[in-house]
NUZADREN-472630 format. One line per field, with one value per residue (C-alpha): residue in one letter; x, y, z. Coordinates in steps of 0.02 Angstrom, whole numbers. Example, Ala and Ser with C-alpha at 12.3 -4.5 7.8 and 13.67 -1.06 7.14 Angstrom:
BEGIN
martor c(A, S) $
u c(615, 684) $
v c(-225, -53) $
w c(390, 357) $
This chain:
BEGIN
martor c(M, T, I, T, R, R, V, F, L, G, T, G, T, A, I, A, T, V, A, I, A, E, L, G, K, S, N, R, G, L, A, Q, S, G, A, I, N, L, Y, S, S, R, H, Y, D, T, D, Q, A, L, Y, D, S, F, T, K, K, T, G, L, K, V, N, L, I, E, G, K, G, D, K, L, I, E, R, I, K, S, E, G, A, N, S, P, A, D, V, F, M, T, V, D, A, G, R, L, W, R, A, Q, E, A, G, I, L, Q, P, I, S, S, S, T, L, N, N, K, I, P, A, N, L, R, S, P, E, K, L, W, F, G, F, S, K, R, A, R, V, I, M, Y, N, K, N, K, V, Q, P, S, E, L, S, T, Y, E, D, L, A, Q, N, K, W, K, G, K, I, V, I, R, S, S, S, N, I, Y, N, Q, S, L, I, A, S, L, I, E, I, H, G, M, S, D, A, E, G, W, A, K, G, F, V, R, N, F, A, R, P, P, E, G, N, D, T, A, Q, I, K, A, V, A, A, G, I, G, D, I, G, L, A, N, S, Y, Y, L, A, R, L, K, R, S, S, K, P, E, D, Q, A, V, A, D, K, V, G, M, F, F, P, N, Q, N, G, R, G, T, H, V, N, I, S, G, G, G, V, V, K, N, A, P, N, K, E, G, A, I, K, F, L, E, Y, L, V, S, P, E, A, Q, K, I, F, S, E, G, N, N, E, Y, P, V, V, A, G, V, P, I, A, S, V, L, K, P, F, G, S, F, K, N, D, S, T, N, V, S, V, Y, G, K, L, N, A, D, A, I, K, L, M, D, R, V, G, W, K) $
u c(80, 44, 127, 112, 136, 301, 371, 333, 400, 552, 622, 665, 614, 705, 633, 461, 461, 506, 370, 238, 298, 271, 95, 64, 112, -62, -206, -338, -244, -247, -431, -465, -351, -473, -382, -391, -240, -251, -138, -147, -64, -149, 1, -93, -46, -221, -291, -232, -386, -493, -407, -413, -597, -638, -545, -636, -805, -777, -632, -543, -364, -300, -131, -68, 46, 86, 166, 136, -26, 45, 176, 45, -59, 92, 130, -47, -37, 128, 63, -82, -198, -83, -98, -138, -219, -400, -426, -338, -352, -278, -304, -377, -506, -376, -275, -430, -465, -289, -324, -486, -399, -263, -399, -354, -527, -691, -868, -957, -1145, -1178, -1337, -1246, -1114, -1237, -1358, -1231, -1106, -1169, -1168, -1042, -915, -909, -872, -1023, -961, -958, -771, -719, -798, -755, -745, -685, -692, -570, -602, -474, -493, -418, -298, -278, -169, -288, -185, -183, -348, -527, -648, -760, -622, -634, -768, -729, -587, -623, -588, -409, -362, -403, -262, -298, -210, -53, 101, -5, -40, 65, 33, 121, 178, 74, 139, 29, -127, -235, -200, -224, -395, -446, -400, -491, -648, -633, -616, -774, -869, -808, -737, -556, -542, -612, -519, -356, -392, -423, -263, -158, -218, -200, -18, 22, -31, 94, 201, 341, 374, 274, 363, 331, 178, 11, 81, 220, 89, 1, 165, 208, 41, 71, 245, 176, 264, 92, -73, -172, -143, -237, -224, -328, -432, -357, -182, -233, -330, -176, -73, -206, -200, -11, 77, 213, 193, 266, 132, -5, 66, 56, -124, -174, -119, -213, -398, -492, -615, -733, -746, -900, -1028, -1152, -1135, -1088, -994, -815, -708, -695, -592, -595, -493, -566, -543, -611, -601, -455, -499, -422, -456, -432, -552, -684, -815, -699, -650, -831, -858, -710, -776, -949, -872, -789, -959, -1016, -1038, -890, -771, -829, -794, -618, -587, -646, -563, -406, -355, -471, -565, -750, -867, -951, -1100, -1236, -1268, -1093, -1022, -864, -706, -710, -558, -656, -811, -743, -720, -907, -1007, -997, -1082, -979, -972, -1081, -973, -937, -758, -727, -708, -542, -471, -553, -485, -318, -214, -302, -272, -86, -69, -163, -51, 103, 37, 7, 177, 122, 284) $
v c(-638, -568, -408, -399, -252, -321, -358, -185, -92, -200, -216, -40, 64, -33, -203, -129, -50, -215, -304, -179, -189, -377, -344, -234, -365, -440, -338, -457, -605, -521, -486, -670, -733, -698, -549, -361, -248, -118, 36, 105, 238, 176, 122, 27, -154, -188, -165, -341, -401, -309, -396, -568, -550, -490, -638, -759, -688, -669, -782, -630, -608, -433, -389, -241, -108, 20, 192, 376, 443, 570, 449, 316, 441, 481, 296, 260, 408, 348, 170, 238, 116, -28, 5, -152, -46, -86, 17, 171, 209, 351, 461, 637, 701, 823, 679, 596, 759, 757, 583, 648, 795, 679, 585, 414, 370, 321, 357, 213, 189, 89, 99, 13, 149, 291, 227, 189, 332, 507, 625, 743, 601, 554, 634, 719, 646, 470, 454, 416, 370, 390, 227, 289, 455, 549, 710, 852, 893, 1001, 905, 989, 969, 916, 1006, 1171, 1183, 1149, 1090, 1237, 1353, 1275, 1305, 1327, 1328, 1513, 1544, 1482, 1648, 1744, 1823, 1710, 1569, 1667, 1556, 1405, 1313, 1175, 1108, 1027, 1119, 1197, 1064, 936, 890, 877, 1058, 1113, 1029, 1115, 1284, 1242, 1205, 1373, 1463, 1376, 1422, 1599, 1661, 1699, 1865, 1807, 1641, 1734, 1851, 1702, 1616, 1769, 1765, 1577, 1581, 1720, 1600, 1463, 1407, 1354, 1342, 1198, 1030, 845, 739, 731, 615, 742, 876, 767, 730, 916, 955, 820, 892, 1067, 1140, 1197, 1197, 1140, 1070, 1008, 826, 687, 592, 420, 473, 495, 332, 245, 307, 247, 73, 65, -69, 57, 136, 301, 314, 278, 410, 538, 490, 505, 687, 739, 765, 771, 910, 917, 1099, 1189, 1073, 1216, 1264, 1175, 1033, 969, 961, 783, 704, 532, 387, 330, 264, 236, 124, 162, 223, 75, -57, -230, -302, -167, -289, -351, -173, -124, -278, -226, -48, -114, -235, -89, -22, -189, -194, -313, -200, -43, -127, -171, 11, 65, -65, -80, 103, 190, 278, 323, 221, 313, 195, 236, 109, 32, 40, 141, 65, 41, 154, 298, 281, 378, 530, 532, 559, 717, 817, 830, 970, 926, 1021, 908, 847, 874, 1058, 1016, 971, 1110, 1242, 1159, 1279, 1428, 1356, 1334, 1513, 1579, 1483, 1553, 1731, 1720, 1644, 1469, 1376) $
w c(-1208, -1035, -977, -789, -673, -609, -781, -847, -697, -675, -850, -904, -1053, -1190, -1145, -1109, -1282, -1363, -1265, -1318, -1497, -1488, -1427, -1579, -1708, -1722, -1655, -1719, -1647, -1478, -1494, -1528, -1391, -1251, -1178, -1163, -1161, -1023, -1026, -849, -745, -587, -484, -349, -316, -252, -428, -468, -375, -505, -649, -568, -529, -705, -780, -666, -716, -904, -951, -1025, -969, -930, -1006, -904, -978, -844, -852, -816, -888, -1009, -1074, -1106, -1203, -1312, -1335, -1394, -1513, -1585, -1605, -1708, -1794, -1744, -1558, -1460, -1322, -1284, -1127, -1059, -873, -773, -621, -628, -750, -816, -887, -958, -1047, -1119, -1187, -1262, -1343, -1410, -1503, -1432, -1362, -1443, -1383, -1299, -1287, -1130, -1029, -886, -876, -904, -772, -636, -653, -608, -758, -678, -662, -846, -1013, -1092, -1256, -1180, -1212, -1033, -867, -683, -584, -415, -326, -214, -118, -105, 78, 214, 325, 495, 648, 787, 919, 827, 734, 782, 647, 691, 624, 452, 322, 137, 10, -11, 173, 152, 71, 232, 334, 483, 388, 348, 365, 408, 243, 164, -11, -157, -313, -451, -571, -485, -584, -427, -383, -563, -565, -403, -477, -638, -537, -448, -615, -675, -516, -483, -647, -687, -596, -429, -437, -464, -320, -209, -267, -225, -46, -36, -95, 31, 168, 126, 272, 154, -33, -107, -100, -91, -127, -36, 98, 130, 163, 291, 378, 378, 460, 591, 624, 647, 493, 440, 532, 379, 205, 54, 2, -74, 52, 24, 77, 259, 254, 186, 333, 453, 377, 374, 473, 519, 691, 629, 493, 618, 735, 594, 554, 737, 740, 582, 551, 385, 346, 197, 138, 73, 151, 173, -9, -169, -84, -80, -236, -300, -437, -516, -575, -739, -913, -1086, -1238, -1353, -1528, -1620, -1486, -1564, -1435, -1417, -1352, -1217, -1173, -1145, -1038, -932, -907, -864, -741, -652, -598, -526, -336, -323, -420, -332, -165, -225, -273, -102, 7, -98, -115, 7, -133, -135, -247, -390, -387, -262, -124, -120, 57, 84, 155, 343, 364, 284, 393, 543, 430, 395, 237, 134, -2, -160, -288, -438, -564, -712, -695, -881, -836, -753, -923, -1022, -903, -863, -968, -890, -716, -747, -811, -660, -540, -628, -616, -428, -392, -347, -378) $
């Protein structure tokens, strides 16, 4: 039985639950049917090209079960030993850490994954791996800010940016991971001191998603904002003139290039603990680091490849290359609770 992206999103919770229950009736049957069952919170239509290409190369069909990351983790936990899930994929290392802590993943020994994925972009315990990379960058209004005025994340707490910063809420995992990285680098006290100054510089109470921050910068609501790199690239590639007009007004700046490098996060996944088709699951993960798959990640969703030597998407090339922070992304999960508490203390809504 194939669960496609459209079926899962379009049927509603009750029918989706029934469909997944049907999948769980015979784990071994599924393993022998020439398919893998992928639980994914990646909500990008372009990922279908990954699945089609994998099937063409291996003969293994990809049954896609899609939902929000945390809900999929809970579903796999509740399914227990009878879970039909072979692979779990999500965005942000913080969510991968939650999956690790929930005990739903198993360690994988793969020289292919270890050799191709940098150590800081995978679990030290080999439970999950990063397959694409996104940078959390400064988006700036080209008419109000010169790149020479920008430097580091730390500089954003200075008074010169008072009333000029837009950003989404503290409930967002991308922001939580950024704060977790700053705690790891500077320690709790200094990170909290920075966050107090940063919050004082907000142009408005946090609202909206990353795209909303870019649009706010373009509209002059704020001079600068923080957002993931692919959101601006997506606007540039849009067929809508109004999106292209927004993108034309906004520049992308990579912070901390003279120091540790820009904060990066990942989209990644791992093999589920009770995977009925473990062999197929490993094949799928190893396929994701092939040049072909890495190109699909890059061209499809404007993400950066994790494998060295793979060209970046053409839309990203005008932004230039950058040095990324080498902090292991597992830190974002380990320090997530501390990051949330810090953000609460400094009044980041």
